[in-house]
C-alpha positions in Angstrom: 30.5 -27.5 -8.1 32.4 -27.4 -11.4 30.0 -29.9 -12.9 27.1 -27.6 -12.1 28.7 -24.7 -13.8 29.3 -26.8 -16.9 25.6 -27.7 -17.1 24.6 -24.1 -16.7 27.0 -23.1 -19.5 25.6 -25.8 -21.7 22.0 -24.6 -21.0 23.1 -21.1 -22.1 24.0 -22.1 -25.6 20.6 -22.9 -27.1 19.1 -19.5 -26.2 22.1 -17.3 -26.8 21.5 -17.1 -30.5 18.3 -15.0 -30.0 18.7 -11.3 -29.7 16.0 -8.9 -28.4 13.3 -9.7 -25.9 12.7 -13.2 -24.6 10.0 -15.2 -26.4 8.0 -18.2 -25.0 10.2 -20.5 -27.2 13.3 -19.1 -25.5 11.9 -19.8 -22.0 10.8 -23.3 -23.0 14.4 -24.0 -24.3 15.8 -22.8 -20.9 13.4 -25.1 -19.0 14.2 -28.1 -21.3 17.9 -27.4 -20.8 17.5 -27.5 -17.0 15.6 -30.8 -16.9 17.6 -33.6 -15.6 20.1 -31.4 -13.9 20.5 -30.5 -10.3 20.3 -26.8 -11.0 17.4 -25.3 -8.9 17.6 -21.6 -9.9 18.6 -19.7 -13.0 18.5 -16.0 -13.7 19.1 -14.9 -17.3 19.3 -11.3 -18.5 19.3 -10.2 -22.1 18.4 -6.9 -23.8 17.4 -5.4 -20.5 14.9 -8.2 -19.7 15.4 -10.8 -17.1 14.0 -14.4 -16.8 14.2 -16.2 -13.5 13.5 -19.9 -13.3 13.3 -21.8 -10.0 12.8 -25.5 -9.6 12.2 -27.3 -6.4 9.9 -29.9 -5.0 6.7 -30.3 -6.9 3.6 -28.6 -5.4 0.8 -30.8 -4.2 -1.8 -31.1 -6.9 -4.9 -28.9 -6.3 -8.2 -30.6 -6.8 -10.8 -28.7 -8.8 -13.5 -27.1 -6.7 -16.1 -29.6 -7.7 -14.0 -32.4 -6.2 -13.2 -30.8 -2.9 -14.7 -32.8 -0.1 -17.1 -31.0 2.2 -15.9 -30.5 5.8 -17.0 -33.1 8.2 -19.9 -32.0 10.3 -19.2 -31.1 13.9 -20.4 -33.3 16.7 -23.5 -31.9 18.3 -22.8 -30.0 21.5 -24.3 -31.2 24.7 -26.3 -28.5 26.4 -24.8 -27.3 29.7 -27.3 -26.1 32.2 -27.1 -22.4 32.9 -26.4 -21.4 36.5 -29.5 -20.4 38.4 -29.8 -16.6 38.8 -30.1 -15.1 42.2 -33.7 -14.1 43.1 -32.7 -10.4 42.9 -31.6 -10.7 39.3 -35.0 -10.8 37.7 -36.1 -7.8 39.7 -33.0 -5.9 38.5 -33.6 -6.9 34.9 -37.2 -5.7 35.0 -36.1 -2.5 36.7 -33.4 -1.9 34.0 -36.0 -2.3 31.2 -38.6 -0.3 33.0 -37.0 3.2 32.4 -37.0 2.7 28.6 -40.6 1.5 28.7 -41.5 4.4 30.9 -39.7 6.8 28.5 -41.7 5.5 25.6 -45.0 6.1 27.4 -44.2 9.8 28.1 -45.1 12.4 25.5 -42.4 13.6 23.2 -39.8 12.5 20.7 -37.0 10.1 21.8 -33.5 10.8 20.4 -31.6 7.5 20.2 -28.0 6.7 19.7 -27.2 6.0 16.0 -24.4 3.6 17.0 -22.4 2.0 19.8 -20.0 4.4 21.6 -19.5 6.7 24.6 -22.0 9.5 25.3 -20.6 12.9 26.2 -22.8 15.9 27.1 -20.1 18.5 26.4 -17.3 19.0 23.7 -14.6 18.7 26.4 -14.5 18.1 30.2 -14.0 21.9 30.9 -16.8 23.0 28.6 -20.5 23.5 29.6 -22.9 20.8 28.4 -24.5 21.3 24.9 -28.0 21.2 26.5 -29.7 21.1 29.9 -33.1 19.8 30.9 -35.7 22.6 30.1 -33.5 24.1 27.3 -35.3 25.2 24.2 -33.6 23.8 21.1 -33.7 24.4 17.4 -33.7 21.8 14.6 -30.0 20.9 13.8 -28.7 22.0 17.2 -26.0 19.7 18.7 -27.3 17.8 21.7 -24.4 15.6 22.5 -21.4 13.7 21.2 -21.1 9.9 20.8 -17.5 8.8 20.4 -17.2 5.7 18.3 -13.8 4.3 17.3 -11.9 7.5 18.3 -14.3 9.6 16.2 -16.4 12.3 17.9 -19.9 12.3 16.3 -22.2 15.2 17.0 -25.8 14.1 17.5 -28.2 16.9 16.3 -31.8 17.6 17.1 -34.2 16.5 14.3 -37.0 18.7 15.6 -37.3 22.0 17.4 -38.6 21.7 21.0 -37.7 21.6 24.7 -35.4 19.1 26.4 -37.7 17.1 28.7 -35.2 14.5 29.9 -31.6 13.5 29.5 -31.6 9.8 29.8 -27.9 8.9 29.9 -25.2 9.9 32.3 -22.1 11.7 30.9 -19.2 9.6 29.8 -21.1 6.3 29.8 -21.2 3.7 27.1 -24.3 3.6 24.9 -25.7 0.9 22.6 -27.2 1.3 19.1 -30.8 2.6 19.5 -30.5 3.4 23.2 -32.6 6.4 24.2 -30.5 9.5 24.9 -33.0 12.4 25.2 -36.7 13.0 25.3 -37.8 16.2 23.5 -41.2 17.8 23.8 -41.9 19.3 20.3 -42.4 23.0 20.1 
């Protein structure tokens, strides 16, 4: 331990002569003084400035980007056969897509969800719904709320008209582009 202190004191002597802020030459002298010693850390303060030098194991060399090897390609995956759907599944899928196809064939303007979220017909559970089927609406009138990431987003009518259909049940999840209302223009 005493030997270590002596080496540090010897390292202090070359840079002690400078007064004022540290220069690059001062730091280089400190590093040179520490070479060949077992000192791993040195903190030096002078004129309100502080220089800290830490030595340890050398870091692994970093190759330039042009020499970095490309990752090895992954082995191709062998396809796994999908389980066979029950006979009722195709009928259910066609029935699920049928309402949106039927909605598009009816006259009127379809209001769709602008994002994924939860559809609410009223501002709170105790409040009445914003609109009902048959209600006459104005452009800019709030039709519903779609909650996305804890934000309540009001969906407004883009045209005046009459609510012909409400296509989603209250408090149900909706997808981007999912039809919410059908409005018959006024």
